[in-house]
C-alpha positions as CSV (number, residue, x, y, z in Angstrom):
1,M,-33.7,-34.3,9.1
2,A,-30.4,-32.4,8.9
3,N,-27.5,-33.8,7.0
4,N,-24.6,-34.2,9.3
5,N,-22.2,-35.0,6.5
6,P,-22.9,-32.3,3.8
7,E,-21.1,-32.6,0.5
8,P,-17.9,-30.4,0.5
9,Q,-18.3,-27.2,-1.3
10,K,-16.8,-27.2,-4.7
11,K,-13.4,-25.9,-5.3
12,V,-13.9,-23.7,-8.4
13,F,-11.0,-21.7,-9.7
14,A,-10.5,-19.1,-12.6
15,A,-7.5,-18.1,-14.4
16,I,-7.0,-15.4,-17.1
17,D,-4.0,-15.4,-19.3
18,L,-3.4,-12.0,-20.9
19,G,-1.1,-13.3,-23.7
20,S,0.5,-11.3,-26.5
21,N,-1.6,-13.0,-29.1
22,S,-4.8,-14.4,-27.3
23,F,-6.5,-13.8,-24.0
24,H,-7.7,-17.0,-22.3
25,L,-10.1,-17.7,-19.4
26,I,-10.6,-21.0,-17.9
27,V,-13.0,-22.0,-15.1
28,A,-12.1,-25.3,-13.4
29,E,-13.0,-27.5,-10.5
30,L,-10.2,-29.1,-8.6
31,K,-11.0,-32.9,-7.9
32,N,-8.4,-35.4,-6.6
33,D,-5.6,-33.0,-7.5
34,Q,-6.7,-32.8,-11.1
35,L,-8.5,-30.0,-12.9
36,L,-11.9,-30.6,-14.5
37,I,-12.5,-27.8,-16.9
38,I,-16.0,-26.3,-16.6
39,D,-15.6,-23.4,-19.0
40,R,-13.1,-22.0,-21.5
41,M,-13.1,-18.6,-23.3
42,K,-10.5,-17.3,-25.8
43,E,-10.4,-14.3,-28.0
44,M,-7.7,-13.4,-30.4
45,V,-6.7,-9.8,-29.2
46,R,-3.3,-9.7,-30.7
47,L,-1.9,-7.2,-28.0
48,A,1.6,-7.5,-29.4
49,S,0.5,-6.2,-32.9
50,G,-0.6,-3.1,-31.1
51,L,2.8,-2.0,-29.9
52,N,4.1,1.1,-31.8
53,D,7.6,2.2,-32.6
54,K,7.8,3.8,-29.2
55,G,7.0,0.5,-27.4
56,E,3.4,1.7,-26.4
57,L,0.1,0.0,-26.9
58,S,-2.1,1.7,-29.4
59,E,-5.4,2.9,-28.3
60,E,-7.2,0.5,-30.7
61,A,-5.2,-2.5,-29.2
62,Q,-6.1,-1.4,-25.6
63,Q,-9.8,-1.1,-26.5
64,K,-9.9,-4.5,-28.0
65,G,-8.3,-6.0,-24.8
66,F,-10.8,-4.0,-22.7
67,D,-13.8,-5.2,-24.7
68,C,-12.6,-8.7,-24.3
69,L,-12.0,-8.4,-20.5
70,A,-15.5,-6.9,-20.0
71,R,-16.9,-10.1,-21.4
72,F,-14.5,-12.2,-19.3
73,G,-15.5,-10.2,-16.2
74,Q,-19.0,-11.4,-16.3
75,R,-17.9,-15.0,-16.1
76,L,-16.0,-14.4,-12.9
77,N,-19.1,-13.6,-10.9
78,N,-19.8,-16.0,-8.1
79,I,-16.2,-17.3,-8.0
80,P,-14.4,-16.5,-4.7
81,E,-12.0,-13.7,-5.1
82,E,-9.2,-15.7,-3.6
83,N,-9.8,-18.3,-6.2
84,I,-9.1,-16.1,-9.1
85,R,-5.7,-15.2,-10.6
86,I,-5.0,-13.1,-13.6
87,V,-1.6,-12.9,-15.3
88,G,0.0,-10.8,-17.9
89,T,2.9,-11.9,-20.1
90,N,5.5,-10.6,-22.7
91,T,3.6,-7.6,-24.2
92,L,2.6,-6.2,-20.9
93,R,6.2,-6.7,-19.7
94,K,7.4,-4.7,-22.6
95,A,4.7,-2.0,-23.1
96,K,5.8,1.4,-21.7
97,N,2.2,2.3,-21.1
98,G,1.4,-1.3,-19.8
99,A,0.7,0.2,-16.2
100,Q,-2.0,2.2,-17.7
101,F,-3.7,-0.6,-19.5
102,I,-3.5,-2.8,-16.3
103,E,-5.1,-0.1,-14.1
104,Q,-8.1,0.2,-16.5
105,A,-8.3,-3.6,-17.0
106,E,-8.3,-4.1,-13.1
107,Q,-11.3,-1.9,-12.9
108,L,-13.1,-3.8,-15.5
109,L,-12.4,-7.1,-13.8
110,N,-12.6,-5.9,-10.2
111,H,-9.4,-7.9,-9.5
112,S,-5.7,-7.4,-9.6
113,I,-3.6,-8.4,-12.5
114,E,-0.1,-9.9,-12.0
115,V,2.6,-9.2,-14.7
116,V,5.0,-12.2,-14.5
117,A,8.6,-12.3,-15.6
118,G,9.6,-14.6,-18.4
119,R,11.1,-17.3,-16.3
120,E,8.2,-17.2,-13.8
121,E,5.9,-17.7,-16.9
122,A,8.1,-20.6,-17.9
123,R,7.5,-22.2,-14.5
124,L,3.8,-21.7,-14.5
125,I,3.6,-23.2,-18.1
126,Y,5.6,-26.2,-17.1
127,L,3.4,-26.8,-14.0
128,G,0.4,-26.9,-16.1
129,V,1.9,-29.3,-18.7
130,A,3.3,-31.5,-16.1
131,H,-0.1,-32.1,-14.4
132,S,-1.6,-33.1,-17.7
133,Q,1.2,-35.8,-18.6
134,S,1.8,-39.1,-17.2
135,D,4.3,-38.8,-14.2
136,N,7.7,-39.9,-14.8
137,T,11.3,-39.5,-13.5
138,E,12.7,-38.7,-16.8
139,N,13.7,-35.3,-18.0
140,R,10.9,-33.5,-20.1
141,L,11.4,-30.7,-22.5
142,V,8.5,-28.2,-22.7
143,I,8.2,-25.5,-25.3
144,D,5.4,-22.9,-25.5
145,I,5.3,-20.4,-28.3
146,G,3.5,-17.3,-27.3
147,G,2.7,-14.1,-29.2
148,G,6.0,-12.3,-28.1
149,S,8.1,-15.0,-26.4
150,T,8.8,-18.6,-26.4
151,E,9.4,-20.5,-23.2
152,F,11.8,-23.5,-23.0
153,I,11.7,-25.7,-19.9
154,I,13.5,-28.8,-18.8
155,G,12.3,-30.6,-15.7
156,Q,11.4,-33.8,-13.9
157,G,7.9,-34.7,-12.5
158,F,6.3,-31.4,-11.3
159,S,9.8,-29.7,-10.8
160,P,11.3,-27.5,-13.6
161,S,15.2,-27.4,-13.5
162,Y,16.0,-25.2,-16.3
163,T,13.6,-22.3,-17.3
164,E,14.2,-19.7,-20.1
165,S,12.1,-17.2,-21.9
166,L,13.4,-16.1,-25.3
167,H,12.3,-12.8,-27.1
168,M,10.5,-14.5,-30.2
169,G,6.9,-15.4,-30.6
170,C,4.4,-16.1,-33.4
171,V,3.3,-12.4,-33.5
172,S,6.7,-10.8,-33.1
173,M,8.5,-13.1,-35.6
174,T,5.7,-12.6,-38.2
175,L,6.2,-8.9,-37.9
176,K,9.9,-9.1,-38.1
177,A,10.3,-11.7,-41.0
178,F,6.9,-11.8,-42.9
179,S,6.0,-8.0,-42.8
180,D,5.5,-8.1,-46.6
181,G,2.8,-10.7,-46.2
182,Q,4.8,-13.1,-48.5
183,L,5.4,-16.8,-47.7
184,S,8.7,-17.0,-49.6
185,E,11.7,-19.2,-49.1
186,S,13.8,-16.0,-48.2
187,N,11.4,-14.9,-45.6
188,F,11.6,-18.3,-43.9
189,K,15.2,-18.3,-43.9
190,I,15.3,-14.8,-42.4
191,A,12.9,-16.1,-39.7
192,E,15.0,-19.1,-38.9
193,L,18.2,-17.0,-38.6
194,Y,16.4,-14.6,-36.2
195,A,15.3,-17.7,-34.2
196,R,18.8,-19.3,-34.2
197,L,20.3,-16.2,-32.8
198,E,18.0,-16.2,-29.9
199,L,18.5,-20.1,-29.4
200,Q,22.2,-19.7,-29.1
201,N,21.9,-18.6,-25.5
202,I,20.5,-22.0,-24.5
203,K,21.6,-24.4,-27.2
204,N,24.6,-26.0,-25.4
205,T,23.1,-26.2,-21.8
206,Y,19.8,-27.7,-23.1
207,R,21.3,-30.2,-25.3
208,N,23.8,-31.3,-22.7
209,V,21.2,-31.8,-20.1
210,G,19.0,-33.7,-22.5
211,W,15.4,-35.0,-22.3
212,K,13.3,-38.3,-22.8
213,F,10.2,-36.6,-23.9
214,A,9.4,-33.4,-25.7
215,T,6.0,-31.6,-25.3
216,G,4.6,-28.4,-27.0
217,A,2.1,-26.2,-25.4
218,S,0.2,-23.1,-26.5
219,G,-2.2,-22.4,-29.5
220,T,0.6,-22.1,-32.0
221,I,1.9,-25.6,-31.4
222,K,-1.4,-27.1,-31.1
223,A,-2.3,-25.6,-34.5
224,I,0.7,-27.0,-36.0
225,G,-0.1,-30.4,-34.6
226,K,-3.6,-30.3,-36.0
227,V,-2.4,-29.4,-39.5
228,L,0.3,-32.2,-39.5
229,R,-2.3,-34.8,-38.2
230,A,-4.8,-33.8,-41.0
231,Y,-2.0,-34.2,-43.5
232,H,-1.1,-37.5,-42.1
233,D,-4.7,-38.8,-42.0
234,S,-5.1,-37.7,-45.6
235,K,-2.6,-40.3,-46.7
236,E,-4.7,-43.1,-45.5
237,T,-1.8,-44.9,-43.8
238,S,-1.8,-47.5,-41.1
239,I,1.2,-45.8,-39.5
240,P,0.1,-44.0,-36.3
241,F,0.6,-40.2,-36.3
242,P,4.2,-39.7,-35.0
243,G,3.4,-36.2,-33.6
244,I,5.4,-33.1,-34.6
245,T,8.6,-34.1,-36.3
246,I,11.3,-32.2,-38.3
247,K,10.1,-34.1,-41.4
248,G,6.5,-32.9,-40.9
249,L,7.7,-29.3,-40.3
250,K,9.6,-29.4,-43.6
251,W,6.6,-30.4,-45.5
252,L,4.5,-27.8,-43.8
253,I,7.0,-25.0,-44.7
254,K,7.2,-26.3,-48.3
255,E,3.4,-26.3,-48.5
256,M,3.2,-22.8,-47.1
257,I,5.7,-21.4,-49.5
258,S,3.8,-22.9,-52.4
259,Q,0.8,-20.9,-51.3
260,K,3.0,-17.5,-51.5
261,Q,0.8,-15.2,-49.4
262,I,-0.3,-15.2,-45.8
263,E,-3.7,-13.9,-46.5
264,K,-4.4,-16.7,-48.9
265,L,-3.0,-19.4,-46.7
266,E,-5.4,-22.5,-46.3
267,L,-4.4,-25.6,-44.5
268,D,-6.6,-28.6,-43.3
269,G,-6.7,-28.0,-39.5
270,L,-5.7,-24.4,-39.5
271,N,-8.3,-21.9,-37.9
272,I,-8.7,-18.7,-39.9
273,E,-8.1,-16.7,-36.8
274,R,-4.4,-18.1,-36.6
275,Q,-3.8,-17.6,-40.1
276,A,-2.1,-14.1,-39.9
277,V,0.6,-15.2,-37.3
278,F,1.0,-18.9,-38.1
279,S,4.1,-18.3,-40.4
280,G,6.1,-16.8,-37.5
281,G,5.2,-19.7,-35.1
282,V,6.2,-22.4,-37.6
283,A,9.5,-20.7,-38.1
284,V,10.3,-20.5,-34.5
285,L,9.5,-24.2,-33.9
286,Y,11.3,-25.3,-36.9
287,A,14.4,-23.5,-35.8
288,A,13.9,-25.0,-32.3
289,F,13.8,-28.5,-33.7
290,K,17.0,-28.1,-35.7
291,V,19.1,-26.2,-33.1
292,L,18.1,-28.4,-30.1
293,E,17.9,-31.6,-32.3
294,I,14.4,-32.5,-31.3
295,E,13.3,-35.9,-32.8
296,S,9.5,-35.7,-32.1
297,M,7.1,-33.7,-30.0
298,N,3.7,-34.5,-28.5
299,V,1.1,-31.7,-27.8
300,S,-0.4,-30.8,-24.4
301,D,-3.9,-29.2,-24.0
302,S,-2.7,-27.6,-20.8
303,A,-0.3,-24.6,-20.4
304,L,0.1,-21.4,-18.5
305,R,-3.4,-21.0,-17.3
306,E,-3.8,-24.4,-16.0
307,G,-0.4,-23.9,-14.2
308,V,-1.7,-20.6,-12.8
309,I,-4.6,-22.5,-11.1
310,Y,-2.4,-25.3,-9.8
311,D,0.1,-22.7,-8.3
312,L,-2.9,-20.8,-6.9
313,Q,-4.3,-23.9,-5.3
314,G,-0.9,-24.6,-3.8
315,R,-0.9,-21.2,-2.2
316,L,-4.3,-21.8,-0.6
317,S,-3.1,-25.2,0.6
318,H,0.0,-23.7,2.3
319,E,2.3,-25.1,-0.5
320,D,3.3,-21.5,-1.6
321,V,6.4,-21.6,-4.0
322,R,7.1,-18.0,-2.9
323,Q,7.9,-19.1,0.6
324,R,10.4,-21.6,-0.8
325,T,11.8,-18.7,-2.8
326,I,12.2,-16.6,0.5
327,N,13.9,-19.4,2.2
328,H,16.4,-20.0,-0.6
329,L,17.2,-16.2,-0.5
330,L,17.7,-16.3,3.2
331,K,20.3,-19.2,2.8
332,Q,21.9,-17.9,-0.2
333,Y,22.5,-14.4,1.4
334,H,23.4,-15.7,4.9
335,V,20.6,-13.5,6.5
336,D,20.5,-13.2,10.4
337,T,17.2,-15.0,10.7
338,R,16.9,-14.4,14.5
339,Q,17.0,-10.6,13.9
340,A,14.6,-11.0,10.9
341,Q,12.1,-12.8,13.2
342,E,12.4,-10.0,16.0
343,V,11.6,-7.3,13.5
344,E,8.8,-9.4,12.0
345,K,7.2,-9.7,15.5
346,T,7.2,-5.9,16.0
347,L,6.2,-5.0,12.4
348,L,3.2,-7.4,12.6
349,N,2.2,-6.1,16.0
350,L,2.3,-2.4,14.6
351,Y,0.4,-3.3,11.4
352,Q,-2.4,-5.0,13.3
353,Q,-2.8,-2.0,15.5
354,V,-3.0,0.6,12.6
355,Q,-4.3,-1.3,9.5
356,E,-7.8,-0.2,9.9
357,Q,-7.0,3.4,11.0
358,W,-4.9,3.9,7.8
359,S,-7.1,1.7,5.5
360,I,-4.1,-0.1,4.2
361,Q,-5.0,-2.1,1.0
362,Q,-5.6,-5.8,1.3
363,F,-2.6,-6.9,-1.0
364,S,-0.3,-5.8,2.0
365,S,-1.2,-8.9,3.8
366,E,0.7,-10.2,6.8
367,Q,2.5,-12.6,4.5
368,T,4.0,-9.7,2.5
369,L,5.2,-8.0,5.9
370,E,6.8,-11.5,6.9
371,W,8.6,-11.5,3.6
372,V,10.0,-7.9,3.8
373,A,11.0,-8.4,7.4
374,A,12.9,-11.7,6.5
375,L,14.7,-10.0,3.5
376,H,15.4,-6.5,4.8
377,E,19.1,-7.2,5.6
378,L,19.6,-9.2,2.4
379,G,22.1,-6.5,1.0
380,L,24.5,-6.9,4.0
381,S,26.1,-9.8,2.2
382,I,27.3,-7.3,-0.4
383,A,28.4,-4.4,1.9
384,H,27.1,-2.6,5.0
385,N,27.5,0.8,3.3
386,Q,24.2,1.4,1.3
387,Y,23.0,-2.2,2.2
388,H,19.3,-1.2,1.7
389,K,20.0,-0.2,-1.9
390,H,21.9,-3.5,-2.5
391,G,19.1,-5.6,-1.1
392,A,16.4,-3.6,-3.2
393,Y,18.5,-4.2,-6.4
394,I,18.7,-7.8,-5.7
395,I,15.0,-8.2,-5.3
396,E,14.1,-6.0,-8.1
397,N,16.3,-7.8,-10.7
398,S,16.4,-11.5,-9.6
399,D,14.2,-14.3,-11.0
400,L,12.1,-15.2,-7.9
401,P,9.9,-18.1,-8.6
402,G,6.3,-17.6,-7.6
403,F,6.4,-13.7,-7.4
404,S,4.9,-11.3,-9.9
405,R,6.7,-8.3,-11.1
406,Q,4.5,-6.1,-9.0
407,E,5.1,-8.1,-5.8
408,Q,9.0,-7.8,-6.5
409,H,8.7,-4.3,-7.1
410,R,6.7,-3.6,-3.9
411,L,9.2,-5.6,-1.8
412,A,12.2,-3.8,-3.5
413,L,10.7,-0.4,-2.7
414,L,10.1,-1.4,1.0
415,I,13.5,-2.7,1.5
416,R,15.0,0.5,-0.3
417,A,13.0,2.7,2.0
418,Q,13.9,1.0,5.2
419,R,16.5,3.7,6.5
420,R,17.8,7.0,6.1
421,K,16.3,9.6,3.8
422,F,12.9,8.4,2.7
423,P,12.7,7.9,-1.3
424,K,9.3,9.1,-1.6
425,Q,9.8,9.7,-5.4
426,D,10.4,6.1,-6.0
427,F,6.9,5.4,-5.0
428,K,5.5,7.3,-7.8
429,T,5.8,4.2,-9.9
430,L,2.8,2.9,-8.1
431,S,-0.8,3.9,-8.5
432,S,-1.7,6.7,-6.1
433,E,-4.0,4.4,-3.8
434,C,-1.4,1.6,-3.7
435,S,1.6,4.0,-3.3
436,Q,0.0,5.3,0.0
437,S,-0.4,1.9,1.4
438,V,3.1,0.9,0.6
439,I,4.5,4.2,2.1
440,Y,2.5,3.3,5.4
441,L,4.2,-0.2,5.4
442,A,7.6,1.4,4.8
443,I,7.1,3.6,7.9
444,L,6.2,0.6,9.9
445,L,9.1,-1.3,8.7
446,R,11.5,1.6,9.5
447,L,10.3,1.8,13.1
448,S,10.4,-1.8,13.6
449,I,14.0,-2.0,12.6
450,L,15.0,1.1,14.7
451,L,13.4,-0.7,17.7
452,H,15.6,-3.8,17.2
453,R,18.7,-1.8,16.2
454,D,20.7,-2.9,19.4
455,R,20.0,-6.6,18.3
456,S,19.3,-7.5,21.9
457,E,17.9,-10.8,22.7
458,N,15.6,-9.3,25.3
459,A,12.0,-8.9,24.2
460,L,10.4,-5.5,23.6
461,P,7.9,-4.2,26.2
462,E,4.3,-3.6,24.9
463,I,4.2,-0.7,22.5
464,T,1.0,0.9,21.5
465,A,0.4,2.4,18.2
466,I,-2.2,5.0,17.2
467,A,-2.5,6.2,13.7
468,K,-4.4,9.2,12.2
469,N,-3.9,10.2,8.5
470,Q,-0.2,11.3,8.2
471,T,0.5,10.7,12.0
472,I,1.5,7.8,14.1
473,T,2.1,8.0,17.8
474,L,4.0,5.3,19.6
475,Q,3.3,4.9,23.4
476,F,6.1,3.2,25.5
477,P,6.4,2.3,29.1
478,D,7.5,5.1,31.5
479,D,10.9,4.0,31.9
480,F,11.6,2.7,28.4
481,F,13.8,5.6,27.1
482,E,15.8,5.8,30.4
483,Q,16.9,2.2,29.6
484,H,17.2,2.8,25.9
485,P,18.7,6.2,25.3
486,L,20.1,5.4,21.9
487,T,16.7,4.3,20.8
488,L,15.3,7.5,21.7
489,V,18.0,9.3,19.6
490,D,17.1,7.1,16.7
491,L,13.4,7.7,16.9
492,Q,14.0,11.4,17.3
493,Q,16.2,11.4,14.1
494,E,13.4,9.4,12.4
495,T,11.0,12.2,13.2
496,D,13.1,14.4,11.0
497,Y,13.3,12.0,8.1
498,L,9.4,11.6,8.1
499,S,8.8,15.3,8.5
500,A,10.5,15.7,5.1
501,I,7.5,13.7,3.6
502,K,5.1,15.6,5.7
503,F,4.6,12.8,8.1
504,T,4.5,13.0,11.9
505,L,5.9,10.6,14.2
506,A,5.0,11.3,18.0
507,L,6.6,9.5,20.9
508,D,4.6,9.3,24.2
């Protein structure tokens, strides 16, 4: 007998965090808005250590990363593509040859990789931590020490209010202050000074806002917590473990100095794999405790990768933070939303007609087109002259919650290319395959904007688009150009702009 009420298919998600110190993979099932971890994989790749004086990743560091990802890739089999998200952090933000690494890594994983900005990384970390903690309405401080950066977030519930990413981490601080391998008092003082300089940027704001609870995430803080707990338990006291405190950190630094050398460091609770970069992480956390006057800190098992899955699940459930970001921009820059909606209708119509003929990549979804149509006049709030360049600058350089750097860059390119001379050289920053798809989208955007240049409230008649390689033909009703002579002039001028990039626009 057939089962009329089959068990719902499991919602299995996977997230990979390409950190500066470690690469992490988690596979999880979402049950009642909580993640049930099915599998975890972690490898100490230490990508940040592979950056040379020119800011490039060494071949050795890249290969170590590729070897790890080849193993991770096997675990992604049988997980729906739309349920997988892979993010890169500080080192891939900094590396001058990061795009080269990402391109090969994407081939290994058969999935795209998003490089997230520092504040977006902080937002995702907070999201992961908040879902693992008891819900409350008090301010929570979250600190995550990575390999190349440390994120500081204050928020309530699931909403971060202040996010910051500072340029110091366990790997970078170890290389900067402990390069001689010595655990000396002077090296710890140097590390604390470097950290204090970074923390000056947020000191007053964070202390004035305040928090009720402090939580640490990431492997470094978890390792510090394990070492301090082992020390606490060794004293056989009836007093409960207080978590990480300034007193505990002072004991830890004193104990480390007594052991003199990093390579000989032995502490109960410290994994040998973390030994090489532990001193830098301890110094960063100690400075944070002193500068921000933190009393105690508990440790969260969840962090960036869990936040990535919660954020991904929100996108699939139509709770996409990116749309909230777009709506905020529209309000902040006083965009004419009616005009944007008219351009969007025409843009989507043309896209649907030519997508298959031009084989446009899937990343260029209708959602992306909705965003660029909404934002194309963003720069008018600054000046009409060169407004497409102003808009592109805003998108390229703003902190946009939910968006990866690649997404921001593509949106900025499209906004920059919406009018006048076509900036084909700018598209060389993309891979050849991606570049062609974005160029096609830019052409469709240009045409859609021209067709609505008169800002008329009258709907456009049906327009047919036929695409072939480097050609697009637009077919209009017989009397259209008699009624719209200025549109004809605009389109004729557009044929000249596009012919400069060896593209043909034909009007029928």
